[in-house]
Wavefront OBJ file of the C-alpha trace (Angstrom):
o trace
v 0.000 0.000 0.000
v 1.027 3.569 -0.595
v 0.711 6.473 1.819
v -1.362 9.623 1.664
v 1.851 11.658 1.883
v 3.183 9.907 -1.215
v -0.093 10.708 -2.967
v 0.123 14.378 -1.955
v 3.642 14.564 -3.378
v 2.465 13.033 -6.673
v -0.362 15.591 -6.843
v 2.046 18.468 -6.195
v 4.292 17.086 -8.969
v 1.339 17.624 -11.324
v 1.614 21.358 -10.628
v -0.944 21.795 -7.854
v -0.315 24.151 -4.938
v 0.669 22.002 -1.952
v -1.592 23.710 0.588
v -4.655 23.653 -1.679
v -3.994 20.050 -2.680
v -3.617 19.043 0.973
v -6.946 20.626 1.905
v -8.724 18.926 -0.980
v -7.041 15.578 -0.375
v -7.981 15.731 3.311
v -11.613 16.364 2.428
v -11.691 13.425 0.014
v -10.025 11.088 2.515
v -12.285 12.259 5.357
v -15.243 11.324 3.209
v -13.827 7.947 2.101
v -12.170 6.828 5.344
v -14.124 8.728 7.973
v -12.636 11.488 10.090
v -12.188 9.284 13.155
v -10.185 6.698 11.182
v -7.570 9.171 9.934
v -3.855 8.974 10.726
v -0.960 11.345 9.945
v -0.370 11.489 6.184
v 2.958 9.685 6.425
v 1.317 6.768 8.289
v -1.973 6.633 6.413
v -1.824 3.725 3.999
v -4.236 3.823 1.085
v -5.488 0.926 -0.968
v -4.461 0.923 -4.612
v -8.042 1.646 -5.659
v -8.331 4.773 -3.502
v -4.797 5.975 -4.317
v -5.130 5.464 -8.069
v -8.652 6.882 -8.135
v -7.697 10.116 -6.408
v -4.506 10.490 -8.442
v -6.486 9.871 -11.641
v -8.934 12.596 -10.684
v -6.149 15.141 -10.202
v -4.416 13.992 -13.397
v -7.557 14.506 -15.442
v -8.082 17.960 -13.978
v -4.462 18.849 -14.710
v -5.001 17.807 -18.331
v -2.796 14.746 -18.051
v -3.811 11.300 -19.147
v -4.467 9.000 -16.177
v -2.073 6.096 -15.741
v -4.648 3.729 -17.197
v -8.292 3.711 -18.218
v -9.377 2.095 -14.947
v -8.246 5.206 -13.050
v -10.713 7.411 -14.899
v -13.537 5.069 -13.925
v -12.397 4.594 -10.317
v -12.398 8.284 -9.500
v -16.174 8.408 -9.915
v -16.442 6.073 -6.922
v -14.109 8.356 -4.938
v -16.137 11.536 -5.456
l 1 2 3 4 5 6 7 8 9 10 11 12 13 14 15 16 17 18 19 20 21 22 23 24 25 26 27 28 29 30 31 32 33 34 35 36 37 38 39 40 41 42 43 44 45 46 47 48 49 50 51 52 53 54 55 56 57 58 59 60 61 62 63 64 65 66 67 68 69 70 71 72 73 74 75 76 77 78 79
């Protein structure tokens, strides 16, 4: 599994502002994982489906092609 911090770094690499990306990522993860289940970003392991879905969402918005077609479908389940 990959961490939320790793995901944030990937999102920032796409050109997003770190603070804005962190706020948005936190909101998405709060919704998916529940606020009470959250850990620090460096310790929060994400399943491949959640990680790839969120990354695919940011990639599409940044105008970049998602890693694979499944990512573009998975993000609909995330939002």
